[in-house]
Structure formats: structure tokens, C-alpha cells
Kinemage of the C-alpha trace (Angstrom):
@kinemage 1
@onewidth
@group {chain A} dominant
@subgroup {mainchain}
@vectorlist {calphas} color= white
{ca unk a 1} P -6.744 22.973 12.059
{ca unk a 2} L -8.212 19.525 12.691
{ca unk a 3} L -6.285 16.464 11.592
{ca unk a 4} L -6.119 12.700 12.092
{ca unk a 5} L -3.308 10.598 13.540
{ca unk a 6} L -3.647 6.914 12.669
{ca unk a 7} L -1.716 4.202 14.521
{ca unk a 8} L -2.185 0.692 13.136
{ca unk a 9} L -1.119 -1.850 15.744
{ca unk a 10} L -0.358 -5.351 14.410
{ca unk a 11} L -3.247 -5.302 11.922
{ca unk a 12} L -3.539 -5.046 8.151
{ca unk a 13} L -6.276 -2.719 6.931
{ca unk a 14} L -7.615 -1.113 3.768
{ca unk a 15} L -8.973 2.434 3.666
{ca unk a 16} L -10.570 3.575 0.440
{ca unk a 17} L -13.038 6.171 -0.741
{ca unk a 18} L -16.437 5.113 -2.044
{ca unk a 19} L -15.913 7.094 -5.268
{ca unk a 20} L -12.244 6.076 -5.746
{ca unk a 21} L -11.571 9.740 -6.561
{ca unk a 22} L -9.019 11.511 -4.338
{ca unk a 23} L -10.655 14.856 -5.152
{ca unk a 24} L -13.871 13.675 -3.443
{ca unk a 25} L -12.406 12.459 -0.156
{ca unk a 26} L -9.839 14.496 1.784
{ca unk a 27} L -8.053 13.495 4.990
{ca unk a 28} L -5.973 15.982 6.989
{ca unk a 29} L -3.280 13.707 8.380
{ca unk a 30} L -0.561 13.968 10.981
{ca unk a 31} L 0.959 10.531 10.391
{ca unk a 32} L 0.082 6.945 9.577
{ca unk a 33} L 2.110 4.757 11.924
{ca unk a 34} L 2.541 1.049 11.196
{ca unk a 35} L 3.356 -0.556 14.543
{ca unk a 36} L 4.541 -4.099 15.094
{ca unk a 37} L 4.407 -7.445 13.316
{ca unk a 38} L 1.338 -7.778 11.104
{ca unk a 39} L 0.870 -4.045 10.567
{ca unk a 40} L 0.211 -3.046 6.974
{ca unk a 41} L -2.070 -0.838 4.924
{ca unk a 42} L -3.682 -0.314 1.518
{ca unk a 43} L -4.902 3.188 0.683
{ca unk a 44} L -7.072 3.886 -2.381
{ca unk a 45} L -8.742 6.924 -3.861
{ca unk a 46} L -8.037 9.418 -1.057
{ca unk a 47} L -6.501 12.889 -0.918
{ca unk a 48} L -4.167 13.238 2.075
{ca unk a 49} L -2.942 16.664 3.216
{ca unk a 50} L -0.570 17.246 6.135
{ca unk a 51} L -0.790 21.047 6.136
{ca unk a 52} L -3.303 21.324 8.997
{ca unk a 53} L -0.992 19.347 11.304
{ca unk a 54} L 1.776 21.896 10.803
{ca unk a 55} L 5.030 21.012 12.536
{ca unk a 56} L 3.401 17.894 14.038
{ca unk a 57} L 3.315 16.235 10.606
{ca unk a 58} L 6.676 14.546 10.083
{ca unk a 59} L 6.119 11.407 7.964
{ca unk a 60} L 3.215 10.117 5.920
{ca unk a 61} L 4.133 6.472 6.674
{ca unk a 62} L 6.219 5.647 9.744
{ca unk a 63} L 7.371 2.079 10.521
{ca unk a 64} L 7.903 1.267 14.212
{ca unk a 65} L 7.826 -1.683 16.588
{ca unk a 66} L 4.766 -2.509 18.688
{ca unk a 67} L 6.230 -1.321 21.994
{ca unk a 68} L 9.115 0.887 20.891
{ca unk a 69} L 10.299 2.419 17.650
{ca unk a 70} L 13.245 0.028 17.375
{ca unk a 71} L 11.525 -3.218 18.373
{ca unk a 72} L 11.744 -5.938 15.690
{ca unk a 73} L 8.707 -6.328 13.439
{ca unk a 74} L 7.633 -8.053 10.232
{ca unk a 75} L 5.168 -5.817 8.419
{ca unk a 76} L 2.630 -6.843 5.816
{ca unk a 77} L 2.512 -5.156 2.414
{ca unk a 78} L 1.964 -1.425 1.949
{ca unk a 79} L 0.188 -0.045 -1.114
{ca unk a 80} L -0.806 3.531 -1.956
{ca unk a 81} L -2.987 3.506 -5.065
{ca unk a 82} L -4.772 6.380 -6.796
{ca unk a 83} L -4.087 8.810 -3.960
{ca unk a 84} L -2.854 12.389 -3.679
{ca unk a 85} L -0.465 12.951 -0.751
{ca unk a 86} L 0.856 16.451 -0.041
{ca unk a 87} L 2.562 18.439 2.709
{ca unk a 88} L 4.567 15.850 4.588
{ca unk a 89} L 6.684 17.420 7.293
{ca unk a 90} L 9.888 15.464 6.611
{ca unk a 91} L 9.297 12.688 4.103
{ca unk a 92} L 6.845 10.245 2.590
{ca unk a 93} L 8.152 7.110 4.297
{ca unk a 94} L 10.487 6.458 7.220
{ca unk a 95} L 11.535 2.843 7.778
{ca unk a 96} L 14.984 3.097 9.385
{ca unk a 97} L 14.133 3.095 13.078
{ca unk a 98} L 15.347 -0.400 14.017
{ca unk a 99} L 18.633 -2.288 13.815
{ca unk a 100} L 19.798 -3.873 10.560
{ca unk a 101} L 17.190 -6.383 9.283
{ca unk a 102} L 15.041 -5.983 12.412
{ca unk a 103} L 12.218 -4.456 10.375
{ca unk a 104} L 11.092 -6.568 7.419
{ca unk a 105} L 8.494 -6.194 4.668
{ca unk a 106} L 7.702 -7.904 1.397
{ca unk a 107} L 6.585 -4.950 -0.740
{ca unk a 108} L 5.942 -1.211 -0.740
{ca unk a 109} L 4.024 0.072 -3.771
{ca unk a 110} L 2.988 3.558 -4.865
{ca unk a 111} L 0.858 3.385 -7.992
{ca unk a 112} L -1.303 5.870 -9.920
{ca unk a 113} L -0.673 8.572 -7.322
{ca unk a 114} L 0.566 12.151 -6.946
{ca unk a 115} L 2.930 12.767 -4.033
{ca unk a 116} L 4.644 16.055 -3.279
{ca unk a 117} L 5.879 18.794 -0.966
{ca unk a 118} L 8.105 17.773 1.900
{ca unk a 119} L 7.605 20.993 3.830
{ca unk a 120} L 10.760 20.935 5.952
{ca unk a 121} L 12.705 19.512 3.035
{ca unk a 122} L 16.138 18.974 4.546
{ca unk a 123} L 15.752 16.446 7.327
{ca unk a 124} L 15.138 13.163 5.489
{ca unk a 125} L 15.307 11.333 2.190
{ca unk a 126} L 11.848 10.966 0.628
{ca unk a 127} L 11.913 7.150 0.810
{ca unk a 128} L 14.072 6.450 3.880
{ca unk a 129} L 14.520 2.661 3.902
{ca unk a 130} L 18.003 2.215 5.399
{ca unk a 131} L 18.331 -1.040 7.388
{ca unk a 132} L 14.916 -2.274 6.181
{ca unk a 133} L 14.837 -5.846 4.845
{ca unk a 134} L 12.508 -5.639 1.844
{ca unk a 135} L 11.830 -7.467 -1.413
{ca unk a 136} L 10.179 -4.831 -3.593
{ca unk a 137} L 9.909 -1.047 -3.721
{ca unk a 138} L 7.723 -0.139 -6.685
{ca unk a 139} L 6.509 3.141 -8.150
{ca unk a 140} L 4.336 3.088 -11.260
{ca unk a 141} L 2.285 5.669 -13.157
{ca unk a 142} L 2.891 8.273 -10.466
{ca unk a 143} L 4.138 11.840 -10.006
{ca unk a 144} L 6.587 13.020 -7.318
{ca unk a 145} L 7.568 16.665 -6.853
{ca unk a 146} L 9.484 18.901 -4.377
{ca unk a 147} L 10.952 15.944 -2.528
{ca unk a 148} L 13.718 17.310 -0.320
{ca unk a 149} L 17.352 16.281 -0.024
{ca unk a 150} L 17.168 12.946 -1.904
{ca unk a 151} L 14.695 10.466 -3.380
{ca unk a 152} L 15.567 6.912 -2.214
{ca unk a 153} L 18.036 6.098 0.558
{ca unk a 154} L 19.123 2.497 1.252
{ca unk a 155} L 22.699 3.380 2.092
{ca unk a 156} L 23.250 1.256 5.212
{ca unk a 157} L 24.973 -1.925 4.078
{ca unk a 158} L 23.146 -5.009 5.367
{ca unk a 159} L 23.017 -8.730 4.598
{ca unk a 160} L 19.862 -9.641 2.672
{ca unk a 161} L 18.325 -13.122 2.255
{ca unk a 162} L 17.112 -12.337 -1.290
{ca unk a 163} L 18.049 -9.662 -3.811
{ca unk a 164} L 15.455 -6.883 -3.493
{ca unk a 165} L 14.124 -4.859 -6.413
{ca unk a 166} L 13.536 -1.141 -6.890
{ca unk a 167} L 11.292 -0.534 -9.901
{ca unk a 168} L 10.299 2.928 -11.133
{ca unk a 169} L 8.119 2.824 -14.242
{ca unk a 170} L 6.163 5.514 -16.089
{ca unk a 171} L 6.760 8.202 -13.449
{ca unk a 172} L 7.261 11.969 -13.422
{ca unk a 173} L 9.812 13.218 -10.865
{ca unk a 174} L 10.482 16.947 -10.510
{ca unk a 175} L 12.516 19.100 -8.097
{ca unk a 176} L 14.687 17.381 -5.510
{ca unk a 177} L 18.201 17.500 -4.069
{ca unk a 178} L 19.647 19.824 -1.446
{ca unk a 179} L 21.987 20.210 1.545
{ca unk a 180} L 25.052 19.060 -0.396
{ca unk a 181} L 23.680 15.541 -0.633
{ca unk a 182} L 25.481 13.180 -3.019
{ca unk a 183} L 24.008 10.076 -4.713
{ca unk a 184} L 20.764 11.918 -4.245
{ca unk a 185} L 18.453 10.058 -6.638
{ca unk a 186} L 19.095 6.495 -5.428
{ca unk a 187} L 21.748 5.436 -2.927
{ca unk a 188} L 22.027 1.685 -2.307
{ca unk a 189} L 25.714 1.872 -1.349
{ca unk a 190} L 27.230 -1.646 -1.548
{ca unk a 191} L 23.919 -3.470 -1.128
{ca unk a 192} L 23.016 -5.874 -3.907
{ca unk a 193} L 19.759 -4.582 -5.393
{ca unk a 194} L 18.150 -4.914 -8.805
{ca unk a 195} L 17.186 -1.416 -9.994
{ca unk a 196} L 15.094 -0.652 -13.088
{ca unk a 197} L 14.005 2.866 -14.064
{ca unk a 198} L 11.878 2.943 -17.213
{ca unk a 199} L 9.733 5.409 -19.174
{ca unk a 200} L 10.310 8.117 -16.576
{ca unk a 201} L 10.826 11.888 -16.764
{ca unk a 202} L 13.171 13.382 -14.187
{ca unk a 203} L 14.378 16.945 -13.846
{ca unk a 204} L 15.081 20.191 -12.004
{ca unk a 205} L 17.877 19.536 -9.542
{ca unk a 206} L 18.797 20.846 -7.068
{ca unk a 207} L 15.998 22.683 -5.299
{ca unk a 208} L 16.148 26.487 -5.500
{ca unk a 209} L 19.176 27.989 -3.788
{ca unk a 210} L 20.653 24.590 -2.930
{ca unk a 211} L 23.635 22.448 -3.925
{ca unk a 212} L 24.208 18.711 -4.284
{ca unk a 213} L 27.024 16.361 -5.183
{ca unk a 214} L 27.585 15.281 -8.771
{ca unk a 215} L 26.382 11.667 -8.524
{ca unk a 216} L 22.748 10.664 -8.933
{ca unk a 217} L 23.259 6.997 -8.057
{ca unk a 218} L 25.461 4.786 -5.917
{ca unk a 219} L 25.275 1.013 -6.148
{ca unk a 220} L 28.659 -0.599 -6.661
{ca unk a 221} L 27.482 -4.155 -6.005
{ca unk a 222} L 24.192 -3.978 -7.858
{ca unk a 223} L 23.871 -6.953 -10.237
{ca unk a 224} L 21.637 -4.970 -12.541
{ca unk a 225} L 20.869 -1.275 -12.664
{ca unk a 226} L 19.271 0.169 -15.777
{ca unk a 227} L 17.765 3.358 -17.114
{ca unk a 228} L 15.671 2.959 -20.253
{ca unk a 229} L 13.410 5.255 -22.292
{ca unk a 230} L 13.863 8.093 -19.797
{ca unk a 231} L 14.098 11.869 -20.175
{ca unk a 232} L 16.585 13.758 -18.005
{ca unk a 233} L 16.571 17.574 -18.043
{ca unk a 234} L 17.924 20.556 -16.133
{ca unk a 235} L 20.113 18.449 -13.854
{ca unk a 236} L 22.634 20.582 -11.970
{ca unk a 237} L 24.634 20.416 -8.776
{ca unk a 238} L 23.754 24.058 -8.088
{ca unk a 239} L 27.391 25.165 -7.910
{ca unk a 240} L 29.238 27.807 -9.895
{ca unk a 241} L 30.430 26.627 -12.327
{ca unk a 242} L 27.672 24.047 -12.737
{ca unk a 243} L 28.585 20.376 -12.907
{ca unk a 244} L 25.647 18.256 -14.115
{ca unk a 245} L 25.132 15.199 -11.858
{ca unk a 246} L 25.287 11.869 -13.676
{ca unk a 247} L 24.723 8.147 -13.348
{ca unk a 248} L 27.860 5.975 -13.119
{ca unk a 249} L 28.944 3.814 -16.058
{ca unk a 250} L 27.688 0.706 -14.223
{ca unk a 251} L 24.102 1.856 -14.821
{ca unk a 252} L 23.052 0.596 -18.254
{ca unk a 253} L 21.433 3.472 -20.132
{ca unk a 254} L 19.421 3.200 -23.339
{ca unk a 255} L 17.086 5.508 -25.264
{ca unk a 256} L 17.775 8.542 -23.058
{ca unk a 257} L 16.538 11.984 -24.133
{ca unk a 258} L 17.149 15.460 -22.703
{ca unk a 259} L 14.044 17.451 -23.605
{ca unk a 260} L 13.128 20.341 -21.301
{ca unk a 261} L 9.311 20.316 -20.982
{ca unk a 262} L 9.317 23.829 -19.504
{ca unk a 263} L 8.747 22.846 -15.877
{ca unk a 264} L 10.333 24.677 -12.966
{ca unk a 265} L 10.573 24.147 -9.212
{ca unk a 266} L 7.026 25.446 -8.653
{ca unk a 267} L 5.307 23.316 -11.293
{ca unk a 268} L 2.445 21.095 -10.168
{ca unk a 269} L 0.709 20.602 -13.540
{ca unk a 270} L 3.001 18.410 -15.629
{ca unk a 271} L 0.796 18.162 -18.714
{ca unk a 272} L 2.710 17.508 -21.915
{ca unk a 273} L 1.578 19.818 -24.717
{ca unk a 274} L 0.479 18.460 -28.056
{ca unk a 275} L 3.516 17.812 -30.188
{ca unk a 276} L 5.898 17.279 -27.288
{ca unk a 277} L 8.538 14.675 -28.230
{ca unk a 278} L 7.983 13.131 -24.773
{ca unk a 279} L 4.608 11.925 -26.021
{ca unk a 280} L 6.414 9.525 -28.346
{ca unk a 281} L 9.739 8.892 -26.568
{ca unk a 282} L 8.743 5.478 -25.200
{ca unk a 283} L 8.863 2.018 -26.775
{ca unk a 284} L 6.999 1.964 -30.089
{ca unk a 285} L 6.342 5.709 -29.988
{ca unk a 286} L 4.424 5.646 -26.688
{ca unk a 287} L 4.475 8.436 -24.066
{ca unk a 288} L 6.852 8.525 -21.107
{ca unk a 289} L 6.242 9.910 -17.633
{ca unk a 290} L 3.053 9.652 -15.593
{ca unk a 291} L 0.342 9.032 -18.186
{ca unk a 292} L -2.201 11.244 -16.405
{ca unk a 293} L -0.392 14.235 -17.944
{ca unk a 294} L -0.897 12.927 -21.488
{ca unk a 295} L -4.519 11.807 -21.711
């Protein structure tokens, strides 16, 4: 029942395990709060579990001002690398607590990590970044599972000084969507954002016993949104009759497959069996999805 609550006030820190193996170093967390201008964090080689904190664990990363949640702040970069993060109360990241553009950050990166289980599931989008002025949201070589109502939400229209990027590359994403949510994979509304989703496996919508809308993506003003060398399977809106949710025509799609790898809502081991076509569905016959499940 013991757990840690970390508040980082106007400092940038790195916390990493000596072995760089998340199975060796476990932290029972309540929340990591980044507070005020200059706050930022790099996490490496750690297993984070919010289960011990119970209902007190709401967000893994929570962006707030130094003196109040809504106070303006310019954060330094955030990176989660080679970590395992499970049992968040509401979502992985909440960064919508201030007015439009009042909270700013250059980059948020999740690389080589496994992130899953939003325990209360319905309250928030997994990456809640509405109103945040950012330049890069990046996910690479990572696995995300049982994510709640939606994956990425940037649906509040704001004026941005530069065109931000959302890049998802070589990821495995399984089980998300609920509470009738529409545009429940990525919602950037009318914001101008460059979106690239490559070599990624995505499937099993909605969550058990739930329904969603029929759109996976909204981004009418996006100058470039693309989906390449991806596998999409078992995508449903949960209604009767089923209407499979789709990407709009504005999203450029190429080399898309629809192989069901046999995963369900409870799957946590996403290993691809020998002979799976997903092992060769990428450019030049390379694997797609998080590579940890191949080698």
C-alpha cells in the first residue's frame, strides 16, 4: 500500500535505474507532477505501477503551474524511455489545465516502453493535450494497451506559432475507445498538425461492452496526415449492426493490411508467432509493430 508522489517544481531532472531494466526497479506511483516553468523529466529503465495508490492515482504525468494548476508555464522536454507504466487512474498524461497556449513544451517522447491499463477508463483521453502549445509528440517502438475512451486529444482549436508534429512509429496499440467517443484515435479538430503513423499495429475497438463513433481521426486543417505500412484489425463501433470506424479520405493511406494476430481485450503479450505476415509487412519485408514482440 505504499506509494510515491513526485512533484517537480521548476527543475529538470533525470531518474533512471542502474540496470536500465524496468523489471529490476519498480516504483509504486501516485503521480508525477511537473509544476511551473523549467519543470521537465527524463525517465529510463523503470517499472511504474499505480495500483497501490488506488483511487488516488489519477495521471502518470500531470502538467500544472507553479502556484496553481492554470498558471502559465513553459516546461522543458519530457521523455519516457525503456519504461513500463501500468495502472494509471485516469490517463497517462494530462496537459490541459491552463488557458489556450498558457502551457508550452517543445517535445514529449515515449520510446521503447510498455504503457497500459487506465483503471477508471472513462474520464480522460490517454494523451490529453488540449490547449497545450507543443512542437513534437512522439511515440516509437512502444506498446499501448487498454487505454480508455480515446488515444490522443488535441481538440481545442488554438493558434500555434509553428506547426507541431505527432509521430507514431513502430508501435503496437490494442484496446481503446468507449463512452460513445468519436474521433477516438486522434482528434486535432481544426488545428494544423503534421501527423505520421508508420509501421504500427492497431486493433480491438471499442473496449468490451462499449460503443464509439465511426471516425478514428479528425483533422480538417492538417497539412499532412498519413498512415503507412500499418495493420488495422477488429475495428468496430460496438453497435448493432456494427459500423467499422475509419480514417477520413484526407489521411493518405498506403500499404495497409488487416491481419488479425489473435489478440483480444485482455492480451498483454503481443508476440508475433513465426510465420505471421506482420513480421514482413513493413518496408523491405521488415516487421511492423513494437519490435520487442518479434525478437
